[in-house]
N, C-alpha and C positions, 0 to 999 in steps of 0.2 A: 504495501499499501504505500509506502514511505519514496519509494521511487517512483511507483504511478504519480503522487503527486510533483515530484520535482520534474517530474518533464511535462506534467502541463503548466505546469510555472514558464520550465523554458521556452514552451511552444506561446505562449499567451501574445496577443498580439494588441496593438492599443488603437483605439480609433477616437479622436474628439476629445484625448484624454481620459477614456472610460479604460481600462483594462479588461480584453475578451480574448479567450480563444476563438482559432481559425474559427472553430463550430459554431459561435456565439455573436460574429458579428453579424451584423445586418446588411447583409451587401444590396440590401435594396434601397436603401435609407434615402440614396439621393435620386432616387430613379425618376426620371423626367428632367432631369439637372443638366446641366453643361458642364463639360471639359475641356480644355485648350493645351497640347503639348508638345512641346519642339522635344523632335526625336534625333538621336545624334548617334543610334547603334545603327545596323543595317536594315535596308527601309521595308525587306520581309518579317525582318525581327520584329521591328516596331509594331509593322501595321495587325501581325498574328498576336502579340500581347495585348493592344489595345481594343482589337476585337474582341476578345474573348472577354476583357474587359467588360464592355458595352453588352457584353451578353448577360453576365454576372447581375450585372445592376443596375441594366436600365439608364445609364448615363451617357447622356449624346458627347460623342466627341468628335474633335475636331485639331486635326495634326498637322506639324507640316517638317520634315525632312531637313535636318540641316545636318555638318561637319560640328564636332564639338567648339572650335575655337569661333565656329558662326552664330552657332547656341550663346556662348558665353557675349560677343557684339551684340549681338540682337538682342539679350533680357539688360546686360549694360545701357542699350540704348533706350531702353521702356521703363527704367528704373521707375518713372515716374504715373506711368502706366502700364501696370505689363500686360503683355498679352499674351502669354501663356500663363497657365497654374503649374505645369509640373515640366520638367525637363529630365527626360527617360535615354540613358545611354549615353556613351560615350566616355572616354579615359576621365580619369578623375585630375587631371592637371586642371584642365578649367572651373570643375568644381572648386578647387583648392581657392584657384582666383576669384573665383564670384563669390565665395566667403569673405574673401579678404574683404573685397567692396560694399559685403553686408546686401549682396542683389539674393540671399539663400532663408526661405524661413526656418526657423531654427524648433526643427522638431522635437524637444528635450523629451519628450515624456511619450515617446516611440516604443511600444518596444512589440518586437518579430521572432522569427524563429534564430537561435541562434546560429553564429557566424560559423565556419568550419575552422578560418581562423581568425585570431585577431589583426591581422593586416586590413582583413577586408573593412572592417570597422573607423580607420580611422578621424574620417570624415565625420561621426555624428557628431553633433546633430545638426550638421546642414545638409551633409549628404550621405546617400547609404550605397555603403556595395553591393553591387549586381552579378557581375561576372570576371572573368578574370582571363586574361591573356598574355605572349611573350612577342616582342616584336622580333623579325629574321627577317631571313629573304627567301622567297617566292621564284623559284629558276623554272624556266622552260628549258628541260633539257636537251627536248631536240634541237632549239636554236643554237642554244651553246656547244653542241656536237656537232653541227652544219658548220660551225663558225670556229671547229678547234681549240676550242677553248672550256677550259671545266670549271664548273660550279666556283664560287667565291664562298672561301669558309671563314673568313678574318673581317672587320670594317674596311682595315686598308687594301686587302685586293681589292675593293670597288673602285679604287681609284687608280688599279692596273689600266695603263691602254688598252689592252688587249678589248677590255668592256664598255669602248669607246662605243657611243650610240645604242645601247645596251638596256641602261638602267632606270627606271618613273622608282619618281619615291612621290609623297603625299606634302603637298604644300602647306608649310609649319605654320606661315599666318590665317592658314584659312582652317587645318584638320590638326584636330588632336595627335595626332596619328605624327603629323610630322614635328610638328613641338617636341614630343618624347623621343622621338628620333635624335632630334638634334642636342633634346637636355643629355640623351644617355651619349652620346660622344663626349660632350663636355666633361661628364661626371666621370667619366674612363681616360680622356686626356688630360683632362683640365681646357680652360675657354682656348689659348691662342693655338696649342696643336691640334686643336677640333674645329678651330674656323679652318686652320690651315688642312685640315682634310676635307672637310664641308668644300670649299674650294676646289680640291684634286679631287674629289669627287665628280660633281657639279660638272666638270669637262664630258663625262662619259654620260650626263641625265640626257632622255631623251624630252621627258617633263614632268613637272610638278604638279598634281592634280588634286584635286580640292576633296575628296576624300579618300582615308583609310582602304577602304572595300573596295574605292575604283584602284589602287593597286592591284591586288590581286585579280579585280576582275581584268586588267589594260594585262596583266602576262596571259591568262586564261586565253584570251583573246588575237595574242601572236602580236599584241602591239608594243610589245618590252619583251627582252629576253631577263632581266632580272629585276624582281619590284622589294623593295623595301619596305615591311610593314607587317601585318599580324598576320602568323603561323596559323592560326586557325581560321583567318579567312579565303588562306590559301589549301586547307585540308577541305575546305567547306566543297570546292569544283574536286580534286580527288576523290572527294565521297561521289560525286556529281559521275565517274564517269572519265574526267580526265586521266589519260595516263603519260602524259607528258613532264607535266608539275613533281620538281623534285622542292624540298620544305629544308631550310639549312639554319642552323644557329649558328650565330657568328661566335669564333671560338676563343675571344677577347672579355666574351659576359653581353650581355641584356639583360634591357628589364620590363620589370611585368607591370603589366597596367593593372588598375581595379575600376571597370567602369560603375559610372554613378548613378545613380537616381537620385532627385531633389523636387523640391516645393519651391516656388516662385516665390519670394517675400512682397506681400502684396498682393497677393493674386486675385480674382473676382468670384474662385471659385475653391474657397477653402475648405469645406465639407468634403467634397468632390475630389481634391486633392490627398486630402489624408484616406480620404479610400481604397485612392487608387498606388497610395504607397504603402498601404496591408498588403492588396495585390501581389504590387510588386517585389517583395519581403516577403512572397508565400514560395515552397517548391513548387507548387503548383504554376505560378506564372514566371516562373525560372527557366522551366523544364520545356516552355511553350518555344523558345529558340529553336533547338536543335530540331524539331517537325520543318522548319524551312532554312536548314543548313545552317543556323548560327551555334559550332562547336565551341562557345568558351568554358572555359568551368566557372561551375555555378558556387555562389557562396553562402548557403545557410542550406545548415545541416537537414537531410531530407532530402533535396533535390540532387539528384541523380546526376552525374556529368554523365556527357553526349560518349558513348562506347568510342568513337572515334578520336576522342581528347587525347584517349591514348598514347595514339601515332606519336603528339607532342613527347608527352611523356616520358617516354619509353627513348625520345633522341638525346636525352641527358643535357637536355638546356641547363647553361652555366649562366645564372644568376647573379648581378652586380645589387649590391645595396642598394637603391635605386631611390632616390627621396625627392617623390613626387611631393611633397610640401615645397622643398626648393623649387621646382620647376613650376607649381602653382604660381609661387611670390615673385619668380624672376621672368612670368609669361614674357613680359614686354622685350625685358631687354635680350631673349631669347632671341625671338622674333626680330628685331631692330640686326643678332650679329648674324643672325644666317641671312637677311637681306641684304646685308653687306661682304656676305664672300660669297653669292650665288648667284647664278644669268637671271635675273629676272624675267627675260624675255621667253622663259619656258616655262612658266608660269601659268595655268589652264584660267580662261575666264570661264564668263559665262556660254 
């Protein structure tokens, strides 16, 4: 009986300051109401989660798909009249910057299923961890073989002249994936050496795309031989049947993201936003992503990681002690440093 009571308490969820187990939440409490969400994870992933929430609650959903940094920029510009109630998905770095700018609602009395790792909850009460993934290289093995070169195994390999015109990366000024990539290099090498490396890699870059997911898509479609992005995005195409893709974890090490979800401070539909957060932090919601090919690791106890994600685990990824707080707090500086080191004509627009 004691163990049973402990389990019930650990799985308690809180809505509007009143604690309740998942079974006790009145999911129809906001039926007929509205909710506007900015989505920074994959479009299909976000759409599937929002559809499930709408069906469960009767809340009418409006959403916009943006990159992580674009979410931050939009919420910052709308701080006096928020256009969204919830920000769902994307790496944690822009969430940290948003919390620093007092853009997020501090949901301090929100209880949910316990995290699998304490690191997933570092943003509370301003933002909450919903998934996790690793930055690496997504390679078109056929294109590399045709060019007579092997896949890169390290960050420094990306600067080798044999990869000229082969690399695609995310734009750090718009995509949190790109900002995280530059921050990883700064944290491994120090800023001066990192910017030298960015400049050398830039010579091999075809384009800087607007979203992290766009990196894997570009490689899968044959538009680049090497993409620097989240390994789970490349894994999605492998699971869908692509036989040419090869995933590589850089030997110097890489960073681990924690994808976030948050309520926008001053939002117009706070009760519906709190109800959505209760859903987002449930195993039910977190497992939806894998049904549409989103293969990140999941954060709360009871949420089953996608079986395919084991392929990333088996790679033996070397992780650095990635400081996401530093990245979030130095967002503008990281973007400015990258802008000075890279060729802006390679940045893709609308």
